[in-house]
N, CA, C and O of each residue as an XYZ file, in Angstrom:
740
protein
N      33.734     96.420    -58.913
C      33.391     97.725    -58.407
C      32.207     97.562    -57.213
O      32.221     97.607    -55.983
N      31.197     97.352    -58.223
C      29.522     97.818    -57.578
C      29.841     96.841    -56.160
O      29.721     97.456    -55.100
N      30.196     95.523    -56.071
C      30.656     94.361    -55.440
C      31.251     95.287    -54.071
O      30.571     95.443    -53.057
N      32.634     95.857    -54.247
C      33.231     96.114    -53.313
C      32.584     97.910    -52.310
O      32.724     98.437    -51.206
N      31.972     98.149    -53.468
C      31.222     99.351    -52.391
C      30.376     98.898    -51.498
O      30.484     99.180    -50.305
N      29.185     97.941    -52.111
C      28.320     97.270    -51.049
C      28.999     96.387    -50.045
O      28.223     96.013    -49.166
N      30.672     95.788    -49.885
C      30.541     95.121    -49.018
C      31.496     96.739    -48.112
O      31.351     96.912    -46.902
N      32.159     97.464    -48.759
C      32.324     99.053    -48.444
C      30.916     99.094    -47.128
O      30.912     98.897    -45.913
N      29.998     99.400    -47.993
C      28.881     99.797    -47.448
C      28.485     98.775    -46.185
O      28.042     99.252    -45.140
N      28.636     97.622    -46.321
C      28.198     96.814    -45.020
C      29.140     96.886    -43.838
O      28.887     96.622    -42.662
N      30.184     97.260    -44.334
C      31.377     97.014    -43.500
C      31.468     98.255    -42.236
O      31.580     98.086    -41.022
N      31.386     99.364    -42.914
C      31.198    100.887    -42.587
C      29.715    100.931    -41.213
O      29.596    101.383    -40.074
N      29.102    100.404    -41.896
C      27.721     99.673    -41.371
C      27.867     99.029    -40.159
O      27.275     99.329    -39.122
N      28.598     98.216    -40.296
C      28.691     97.265    -39.316
C      29.558     97.464    -37.993
O      29.394     97.091    -36.832
N      31.051     98.579    -38.969
C      31.536     99.655    -37.280
C      30.585     99.906    -36.168
O      30.465     99.562    -34.993
N      29.856    100.771    -37.170
C      28.843    101.830    -36.357
C      28.052    101.108    -35.652
O      28.016    101.195    -34.424
N      27.421    100.416    -36.242
C      26.303     99.591    -35.682
C      26.681     98.377    -34.131
O      25.955     97.623    -33.483
N      28.265     98.751    -34.048
C      28.831     97.576    -32.880
C      29.406     98.635    -32.393
O      29.489     98.417    -31.184
N      29.971     99.924    -32.686
C      30.237    100.754    -31.556
C      29.837    100.116    -29.889
O      29.154     99.160    -29.525
N      30.264    100.680    -29.485
C      29.630    100.684    -27.557
C      28.536    100.904    -27.287
O      28.205    102.075    -27.100
N      27.478     99.731    -27.157
C      26.461    100.062    -26.691
C      26.108     99.790    -25.256
O      26.386     98.694    -24.769
N      25.548    100.667    -24.594
C      25.246    100.734    -23.322
C      24.415    102.219    -22.965
O      24.388    103.246    -23.642
N      23.771    101.933    -21.682
C      22.617    102.892    -21.495
C      22.627    103.910    -22.118
O      21.631    104.146    -22.803
N      23.800    104.923    -22.109
C      23.886    106.109    -22.297
C      24.537    106.463    -23.671
O      24.868    107.602    -24.002
N      24.678    105.326    -24.431
C      25.138    105.680    -26.406
C      23.485    105.604    -26.505
O      22.836    106.626    -26.731
N      22.903    104.411    -26.333
C      21.696    103.981    -26.766
C      21.192    104.948    -27.073
O      21.025    105.446    -28.186
N      20.689    105.545    -25.264
C      19.595    106.350    -24.747
C      19.808    107.997    -25.972
O      18.817    108.438    -26.554
N      20.842    108.483    -26.099
C      21.392    109.112    -26.853
C      20.889    108.903    -28.801
O      20.298    109.642    -29.588
N      21.480    107.579    -28.914
C      21.082    107.532    -30.297
C      19.397    107.617    -30.759
O      18.674    108.071    -31.647
N      19.364    107.111    -29.930
C      17.556    106.525    -29.322
C      16.571    108.144    -29.688
O      15.604    108.481    -30.371
N      17.660    108.837    -28.642
C      16.987    110.117    -28.708
C      17.053    110.788    -30.384
O      15.976    111.049    -30.920
N      17.962    110.963    -30.917
C      18.041    111.786    -31.888
C      17.550    110.885    -32.942
O      17.138    111.478    -33.939
N      17.476    109.307    -32.981
C      16.265    109.444    -34.018
C      14.992    109.301    -34.021
O      14.385    109.171    -35.084
N      14.281    109.299    -32.644
C      12.842    109.988    -32.671
C      12.632    111.099    -32.880
O      11.721    111.381    -33.658
N      13.416    112.144    -32.246
C      13.131    113.041    -32.810
C      12.987    113.477    -34.442
O      12.346    114.277    -35.122
N      13.700    112.740    -34.564
C      13.655    113.489    -36.410
C      12.643    112.089    -37.293
O      12.635    111.804    -38.491
N      11.979    111.535    -36.285
C      10.529    111.097    -37.136
C      10.000    112.249    -38.017
O       9.751    113.340    -37.504
N       9.814    112.010    -39.413
C       9.098    112.870    -40.030
C       8.975    114.348    -39.379
O       7.974    114.999    -39.081
N      10.415    114.653    -39.262
C      11.493    115.851    -38.854
C      10.568    116.753    -37.697
O      10.357    117.957    -37.550
N      10.191    115.664    -37.052
C       9.250    116.392    -35.607
C      10.015    117.367    -34.661
O       9.422    117.977    -33.771
N      11.692    117.524    -34.942
C      12.134    118.612    -34.256
C      12.404    119.613    -35.114
O      12.949    120.639    -34.709
N      12.097    119.462    -36.263
C      11.988    120.814    -36.751
C      10.771    121.692    -36.578
O      10.872    122.918    -36.538
N       9.582    121.032    -36.471
C       8.663    121.557    -36.104
C       8.540    122.279    -34.834
O       7.921    123.340    -34.746
N       9.249    121.587    -33.649
C       9.394    121.950    -32.531
C       9.840    123.047    -32.276
O       9.362    123.793    -31.421
N      11.014    123.349    -33.124
C      11.753    124.221    -33.055
C      11.223    125.433    -33.400
O      11.505    126.432    -32.738
N      10.224    125.500    -34.694
C       9.574    126.126    -35.255
C       8.533    126.736    -34.706
O       8.163    127.892    -34.912
N       7.873    125.616    -33.716
C       6.412    126.062    -33.348
C       7.521    127.208    -32.233
O       7.541    128.422    -32.432
N       8.298    126.585    -31.191
C       9.132    127.631    -30.410
C       9.641    129.070    -30.800
O       9.881    129.872    -29.897
N       9.777    129.348    -31.854
C      10.102    130.159    -33.013
C       9.168    131.000    -32.985
O       9.338    132.182    -32.684
N       7.567    130.249    -33.439
C       6.258    131.162    -33.417
C       6.033    131.927    -32.457
O       5.603    133.079    -32.506
N       6.337    131.266    -31.488
C       5.737    131.752    -29.779
C       6.597    132.842    -29.336
O       6.126    133.508    -28.415
N       8.377    133.375    -30.008
C       9.025    134.082    -29.700
C       8.496    135.229    -31.120
O       7.860    136.274    -30.981
N       9.020    134.598    -32.503
C       8.964    135.887    -33.271
C       7.385    135.791    -34.104
O       7.206    136.277    -35.221
N       6.696    135.323    -33.590
C       4.830    135.497    -33.945
C       5.430    134.722    -35.781
O       6.275    133.850    -35.979
N       4.771    135.315    -36.568
C       4.618    135.118    -38.117
C       5.717    135.796    -38.930
O       5.733    136.378    -40.015
N       6.456    135.559    -38.178
C       8.052    136.564    -39.132
C       8.711    135.466    -39.908
O       9.323    135.581    -40.971
N       8.463    134.256    -39.127
C       8.828    132.694    -39.687
C       7.669    131.945    -40.741
O       7.481    130.755    -40.992
N       7.319    132.587    -40.995
C       5.957    131.888    -41.937
C       6.710    130.992    -43.498
O       6.235    130.045    -44.125
N       7.627    131.531    -43.660
C       8.193    131.198    -45.131
C       8.978    129.753    -44.449
O       9.277    128.756    -45.107
N       9.196    129.933    -43.063
C      10.185    128.715    -43.129
C       9.360    127.485    -42.101
O       9.873    126.522    -41.530
N       7.958    127.913    -42.120
C       6.994    126.643    -42.081
C       6.616    126.109    -42.757
O       6.793    124.894    -42.852
N       5.839    126.899    -43.618
C       5.951    126.753    -44.966
C       6.372    125.664    -45.685
O       5.960    124.566    -46.062
N       7.780    126.679    -45.762
C       8.542    125.462    -46.628
C       9.196    124.520    -45.609
O      10.320    124.135    -45.930
N       8.785    124.145    -44.624
C       9.341    122.875    -44.406
C       7.421    121.841    -43.929
O       7.393    120.651    -43.616
N       6.597    122.423    -43.992
C       5.638    121.446    -44.498
C       5.452    121.020    -45.704
O       4.958    119.895    -45.780
N       5.826    121.870    -47.243
C       5.882    121.588    -48.184
C       6.975    120.490    -48.768
O       6.657    119.705    -49.662
N       8.666    120.517    -48.008
C       9.277    119.634    -47.770
C       8.838    118.500    -47.507
O       8.924    117.545    -48.279
N       8.138    118.459    -46.004
C       8.009    116.984    -45.579
C       6.584    116.412    -46.417
O       6.339    115.207    -46.378
N       5.602    117.430    -47.229
C       4.566    116.305    -48.238
C       5.851    115.594    -48.975
O       6.125    114.400    -48.857
N       6.719    116.714    -49.895
C       7.025    116.100    -51.023
C       8.588    114.929    -50.422
O       9.024    114.033    -51.144
N       8.977    115.146    -49.478
C       9.714    114.017    -48.668
C       9.289    112.919    -48.878
O      10.133    112.046    -49.078
N       7.804    112.531    -48.917
C       7.143    111.407    -47.956
C       6.725    110.619    -49.571
O       6.748    109.440    -49.928
N       6.333    111.967    -50.322
C       6.329    111.573    -51.935
C       7.026    110.737    -52.021
O       6.891    109.543    -51.754
N       8.124    111.497    -52.538
C       9.539    110.819    -53.065
C      10.079    109.526    -53.044
O      10.073    108.491    -53.711
N      10.723    110.172    -51.628
C      11.584    109.532    -50.429
C      10.330    107.769    -50.600
O      10.265    106.886    -51.456
N       9.840    107.937    -49.752
C       9.011    106.901    -48.532
C       8.014    106.453    -49.590
O       8.019    105.223    -49.572
N       7.154    106.908    -50.510
C       5.921    106.270    -51.362
C       7.421    105.894    -52.938
O       7.689    104.696    -53.026
N       8.143    106.754    -53.876
C       8.513    106.529    -54.623
C       9.555    105.333    -54.018
O       9.341    104.216    -53.546
N      11.002    106.255    -54.306
C      12.498    105.566    -54.388
C      12.772    104.409    -53.475
O      13.568    103.483    -53.629
N      11.711    104.728    -52.215
C      12.056    103.299    -51.296
C      11.210    102.332    -52.086
O      11.725    101.214    -52.079
N       9.831    102.404    -52.917
C      10.296    101.362    -53.635
C      10.177    100.824    -54.898
O       9.781     99.797    -55.449
N      10.806    102.209    -55.229
C      11.885    101.669    -56.751
C      12.865    100.635    -56.420
O      13.059     99.555    -56.979
N      13.364    101.084    -55.558
C      15.012    100.924    -55.318
C      14.661     99.279    -54.461
O      15.532     98.431    -54.657
N      13.699     98.934    -53.743
C      13.673     97.814    -52.627
C      14.781     97.085    -52.259
O      15.204     96.007    -52.676
N      15.244     97.949    -51.290
C      16.792     97.407    -50.685
C      16.428     97.082    -49.354
O      16.021     97.935    -48.565
N      16.579     95.684    -49.028
C      16.429     95.295    -47.585
C      17.535     96.215    -46.464
O      18.755     96.317    -46.597
N      16.826     96.711    -45.550
C      17.240     97.246    -44.487
C      18.025     96.189    -43.560
O      17.672     95.053    -43.244
N      19.029     96.795    -43.266
C      20.174     95.489    -43.011
C      19.981     94.979    -41.952
O      20.863     94.179    -41.641
N      18.491     95.205    -40.625
C      18.245     94.225    -40.424
C      17.649     92.848    -40.534
O      17.742     91.747    -39.992
N      16.889     93.543    -41.651
C      16.395     91.860    -42.804
C      17.402     91.581    -43.588
O      17.545     90.494    -44.148
N      18.045     92.387    -43.668
C      19.676     91.725    -44.894
C      19.995     90.781    -44.326
O      19.847     89.652    -44.795
N      20.692     91.115    -42.768
C      21.992     90.127    -42.573
C      21.480     90.553    -40.703
O      22.134     91.209    -39.892
N      20.297     89.978    -40.541
C      19.666     89.849    -38.792
C      20.901     89.064    -37.674
O      20.555     88.591    -36.592
N      21.213     89.059    -37.780
C      22.604     87.840    -37.050
C      23.464     88.830    -36.875
O      23.932     88.870    -35.737
N      23.811     89.593    -37.563
C      25.334     90.231    -37.349
C      24.410     92.055    -36.805
O      25.213     92.953    -36.554
N      23.367     92.306    -36.718
C      22.880     93.699    -36.612
C      22.559     93.590    -34.933
O      21.927     92.767    -34.271
N      23.162     94.585    -34.649
C      22.353     95.433    -33.240
C      21.331     95.891    -33.219
O      21.522     97.101    -33.099
N      20.069     95.653    -33.271
C      18.957     96.686    -33.114
C      17.968     96.787    -31.808
O      17.373     95.853    -31.272
N      17.958     97.733    -31.559
C      17.654     98.008    -30.515
C      15.927     98.963    -30.566
O      15.406     99.734    -29.761
N      15.559     98.521    -31.669
C      13.962     98.779    -32.228
C      13.267     98.205    -32.931
O      13.934     97.820    -33.892
N      11.892     97.803    -33.038
C      11.518     96.874    -33.671
C      11.640     96.823    -34.884
O      11.636     97.936    -35.410
N      11.787     95.683    -35.794
C      12.114     96.090    -37.771
C      11.114     96.645    -38.210
O       9.965     96.326    -37.904
N      11.389     97.431    -38.886
C      10.934     98.322    -39.837
C      10.206     97.695    -41.173
O      10.930     96.863    -41.719
N       9.005     97.892    -41.793
C       8.151     97.038    -42.621
C       8.927     97.409    -44.128
O       9.027     96.512    -44.965
N       9.579     99.084    -44.473
C      10.125     99.703    -45.100
C      10.806     99.140    -45.570
O      10.926     97.983    -45.170
N      11.506     99.523    -46.495
C      12.449     99.541    -46.945
C      13.407    100.705    -47.147
O      12.974    101.850    -47.281
N      14.887    100.381    -47.174
C      15.873    101.334    -47.048
C      16.945    102.737    -47.161
O      17.653    103.507    -46.511
N      16.281    102.274    -48.973
C      17.153    103.545    -49.917
C      16.316    103.741    -50.422
O      15.548    103.023    -51.062
N      16.347    105.140    -50.124
C      17.269    106.110    -48.944
C      16.701    106.488    -47.889
O      15.679    105.997    -47.410
N      17.327    107.378    -47.467
C      17.271    107.532    -45.298
C      15.800    108.228    -45.809
O      15.634    108.874    -46.843
N      14.948    107.953    -44.938
C      13.885    109.688    -44.636
C      14.105    110.136    -44.080
O      14.047    111.361    -44.186
N      14.652    109.378    -42.755
C      15.490    110.452    -41.361
C      16.455    111.362    -42.081
O      16.015    112.494    -41.878
N      17.594    111.450    -42.851
C      18.556    111.687    -43.295
C      17.949    112.796    -44.166
O      18.375    113.951    -44.191
N      16.742    112.255    -44.995
C      16.424    113.761    -45.772
C      16.004    114.533    -45.294
O      16.453    115.656    -45.522
N      14.942    114.367    -44.394
C      14.109    114.972    -43.541
C      15.524    115.698    -42.443
O      15.397    116.920    -42.525
N      16.159    115.519    -41.958
C      17.097    115.955    -41.456
C      17.604    117.302    -41.730
O      17.702    118.341    -41.078
N      18.021    116.756    -43.454
C      18.761    117.828    -43.662
C      18.039    119.137    -44.852
O      18.376    120.151    -45.464
N      17.194    118.500    -44.687
C      15.703    119.331    -45.304
C      15.679    120.840    -44.015
O      15.613    122.063    -43.885
N      15.802    119.381    -43.254
C      14.914    120.610    -41.874
C      16.481    121.655    -41.400
O      16.493    122.756    -40.851
N      17.551    120.888    -41.816
C      18.622    121.660    -41.044
C      18.615    123.257    -42.409
O      18.221    124.408    -42.221
N      19.288    122.546    -43.822
C      19.242    123.372    -44.596
C      17.588    124.657    -44.483
O      17.865    125.696    -45.082
N      16.538    124.680    -44.045
C      15.284    125.488    -44.351
C      15.695    125.994    -43.001
O      15.836    127.192    -42.755
N      15.809    125.404    -42.473
C      15.987    126.140    -41.231
C      17.432    127.666    -41.060
O      17.327    128.769    -40.524
N      18.494    127.087    -41.704
C      19.777    128.000    -41.592
C      19.607    128.981    -42.943
O      20.510    129.692    -43.383
N      18.955    128.926    -43.215
C      18.307    129.837    -44.201
C      18.184    131.301    -43.783
O      18.885    132.228    -44.190
N      17.077    131.366    -42.814
C      16.872    132.522    -42.029
C      18.038    132.922    -40.748
O      18.197    134.009    -40.193
N      18.771    131.602    -40.519
C      19.583    131.750    -38.851
C      20.966    131.149    -39.178
O      21.398    130.036    -38.876
N      21.748    132.463    -40.084
C      23.549    131.709    -40.309
C      24.081    131.431    -39.885
O      24.832    130.524    -40.244
N      24.118    132.115    -38.548
C      24.818    131.921    -37.528
C      24.654    131.104    -36.569
O      25.167    131.090    -35.450
N      23.500    130.034    -37.321
C      23.019    128.816    -35.964
C      23.232    127.374    -37.094
O      23.100    126.172    -36.864
N      23.578    128.050    -38.252
C      23.755    126.895    -39.404
C      24.841    125.879    -39.056
O      25.004    125.123    -40.014
N      25.806    125.531    -37.816
C      26.602    124.705    -37.914
C      25.524    123.802    -36.736
O      25.462    122.574    -36.803
N      24.861    124.451    -35.877
C      24.080    123.566    -34.823
C      22.825    122.712    -35.881
O      22.631    121.527    -36.151
N      22.446    123.434    -36.101
C      21.408    122.669    -37.343
C      21.812    121.169    -38.478
O      21.314    120.130    -38.913
N      23.091    122.014    -38.518
C      23.441    120.689    -39.736
C      24.275    119.507    -38.519
O      24.520    118.353    -38.872
N      24.604    119.977    -37.214
C      25.405    118.671    -36.419
C      24.099    117.762    -36.122
O      24.305    116.566    -36.329
N      22.519    118.159    -35.583
C      21.433    118.088    -35.220
C      21.312    117.312    -36.445
O      21.176    116.111    -36.213
N      21.318    117.620    -37.657
C      20.860    116.937    -38.727
C      22.047    115.305    -38.917
O      21.461    114.237    -39.092
N      23.385    115.300    -38.867
C      24.319    114.538    -38.698
C      23.608    113.554    -37.814
O      23.112    112.443    -38.002
N      23.771    114.571    -36.506
C      23.199    113.092    -35.342
C      22.164    111.629    -35.661
O      22.201    110.419    -35.438
N      21.019    112.912    -36.501
C      19.526    111.928    -36.805
C      20.206    110.939    -37.799
O      19.951    109.737    -37.735
N      20.961    111.383    -38.598
C      21.313    110.620    -39.700
C      22.102    109.491    -39.666
O      22.042    108.562    -40.470
N      23.173    109.630    -38.301
C      24.148    108.543    -37.919
C      23.430    107.675    -36.651
O      23.827    106.586    -36.235
N      22.395    108.359    -36.204
C      21.422    107.220    -35.082
C      21.173    106.130    -36.130
O      21.525    104.973    -35.901
N      20.670    106.420    -37.089
C      19.858    105.230    -38.174
C      20.701    104.095    -38.470
O      20.201    102.991    -38.684
N      22.171    104.331    -38.501
C      22.875    103.143    -38.624
C      23.874    102.536    -37.023
O      24.445    101.451    -36.913
N      23.810    103.477    -36.139
C      23.799    102.820    -34.542
C      22.683    102.014    -34.544
O      22.828    100.870    -34.113
N      21.616    102.358    -34.929
C      20.209    101.671    -34.067
C      20.182    100.338    -35.104
O      19.459     99.422    -34.713
N      20.825    100.146    -36.268
C      20.972     98.830    -37.464
C      19.908     99.246    -38.265
O      19.403     98.224    -38.729
N      19.149    100.514    -38.771
C      18.413    100.777    -39.972
C      18.830    101.106    -41.290
O      18.159    100.691    -42.234
N      19.665    101.671    -41.451
C      20.533    101.814    -42.946
C      22.070    101.747    -42.805
O      22.911    101.700    -41.907
N      21.990    101.770    -44.473
C      23.521    101.860    -44.223
C      24.156    102.831    -44.647
O      23.499    103.813    -44.994
N      25.538    102.867    -44.747
C      25.640    104.767    -45.029
C      25.531    105.199    -46.378
O      25.281    106.402    -46.460
N      25.651    104.537    -47.581
C      25.058    105.055    -48.443
C      23.394    105.296    -48.541
O      22.858    105.959    -49.430
N      23.046    104.961    -47.999
C      21.063    105.342    -47.525
C      21.545    106.351    -47.266
O      21.628    107.184    -48.169
N      22.164    106.745    -45.629
C      21.526    107.981    -45.173
C      22.944    109.178    -46.279
O      23.093    110.274    -45.739
N      23.548    109.042    -47.185
C      24.374    109.973    -47.572
C      22.929    110.546    -48.521
O      22.202    111.532    -48.400
N      22.955    109.499    -49.396
C      21.827    109.483    -50.125
C      20.447    110.394    -49.705
O      19.966    111.383    -50.258
N      20.039    109.683    -48.564
C      19.044    110.650    -48.063
C      19.611    111.511    -47.854
O      19.292    112.337    -48.709
N      20.594    112.067    -46.968
C      21.180    113.853    -46.663
C      21.071    114.666    -48.169
O      20.429    115.690    -48.402
N      21.693    114.075    -48.863
C      21.763    115.002    -50.566
C      20.583    114.782    -51.166
O      20.484    115.204    -52.318
N      19.451    114.107    -50.580
C      18.294    114.641    -51.371
C      17.595    115.247    -50.416
O      16.516    115.604    -50.890
N      17.735    115.628    -48.918
C      17.244    116.147    -48.232
C      17.262    117.673    -48.386
O      16.406    118.489    -48.044
N      18.543    117.872    -49.033
C      19.237    118.836    -49.105
C      18.619    120.389    -50.126
O      18.612    121.616    -50.025
N      18.002    118.912    -51.426
C      18.156    119.223    -52.399
C      16.613    119.342    -52.208
O      16.094    120.361    -52.664
N      15.909    118.529    -51.661
C      14.527    118.868    -51.224
C      14.315    120.014    -50.509
O      13.210    120.515    -50.717
N      15.215    120.748    -49.520
C      15.238    121.488    -48.509
C      15.525    122.940    -49.571
O      14.781    123.863    -49.240
N      16.188    123.185    -50.417
C      16.474    124.063    -51.719
C      15.715    124.519    -52.407
O      15.769    125.690    -52.782
N      14.294    123.206    -52.931
C      13.338    123.062    -53.533
C      12.395    124.180    -52.855
O      12.247    125.374    -53.117
N      11.843    123.379    -51.929
C      11.123    123.901    -50.499
C      11.085    125.634    -50.586
O      10.051    126.276    -50.767
N      12.419    126.210    -50.418
C      12.721    127.580    -50.077
C      12.725    127.930    -51.326
O      11.535    127.676    -51.509
N      13.079    128.303    -52.336
C      12.812    128.587    -53.802
C      11.268    128.769    -53.605
O      10.616    129.800    -53.439
N      10.883    127.463    -53.673
C       9.055    127.998    -54.262
C       8.279    128.375    -53.292
O       7.098    128.360    -53.641
N       8.491    128.790    -51.946
C       7.583    129.878    -50.974
C       8.218    130.218    -51.060
O       7.999    131.023    -50.154
N       9.511    130.598    -51.533
C       9.601    132.536    -52.145
C       9.595    133.188    -53.092
O      10.154    134.278    -53.213
N       8.734    132.411    -54.188
C       8.917    132.374    -55.394
C       7.313    132.432    -55.024
O       6.859    133.576    -55.033
N       6.649    131.682    -54.793
C       5.095    131.548    -54.942
C       4.540    133.007    -53.437
O       3.458    133.577    -53.298
N       5.935    133.143    -52.544
C       5.599    134.659    -51.578
C       5.380    135.710    -52.449
O       4.375    136.391    -52.240
N       6.123    136.003    -53.412
C       6.612    137.035    -54.355
C       5.667    136.907    -54.939
O       5.025    137.956    -54.955
N       5.084    135.896    -55.610
C       3.724    136.341    -56.992
C       2.605    136.768    -55.722
O       1.998    137.766    -56.111
N       2.379    136.570    -55.067
C       1.174    136.516    -54.200
C       1.378    137.764    -53.798
O       0.359    138.453    -53.770
N       2.829    138.512    -53.331
C       2.066    139.727    -53.098
C       2.663    141.217    -53.746
O       2.859    142.262    -53.124
N       2.915    140.899    -55.444
C       2.955    141.385    -56.671
C       1.318    141.267    -56.936
O       0.984    142.340    -57.436
N       0.875    140.932    -56.885
C      -0.450    140.705    -57.075
C      -0.962    141.928    -56.070
O      -1.116    143.043    -56.567
N      -1.143    141.784    -55.102
C      -2.008    142.942    -54.385
C      -1.435    144.330    -54.653
O      -1.979    145.326    -54.176
């Protein structure tokens, strides 16, 4: 059964990675991958909102900062080095269409997907009517990693679920800390 799942993972990866590549699609997915790097897009959105709303979004800013730190420690420094899963570009390089340089880190789970879904969750908490947009953005960041040859679908799924969990914990932690600080005053 495990072997069947691995084969399915590879087959889905190759299907997405081998979708038509041209200037338009390559640019599209490169854009979404690059804005997902360390949650850049979410900080950019929060800076714009800060300029519009002032400190009204300080909980989101704190939650996102906390979430990025937690994601780096858990995903980038811990889980990737526990699972030591080779990226598709290294596991079967002749079959992968690679548009960006090889990565020096491991594949499982996807840090881009984790931060994308963390950001979508955090942003959605205060802006419910825009939730769909945040999650579409997170989905595009995550799928870009398949198209670009960096991750398997299971990396993306695990990263997305872990990102949601990190987002939930970050929002609850900031809310709890803020209520505790203001109760003491």
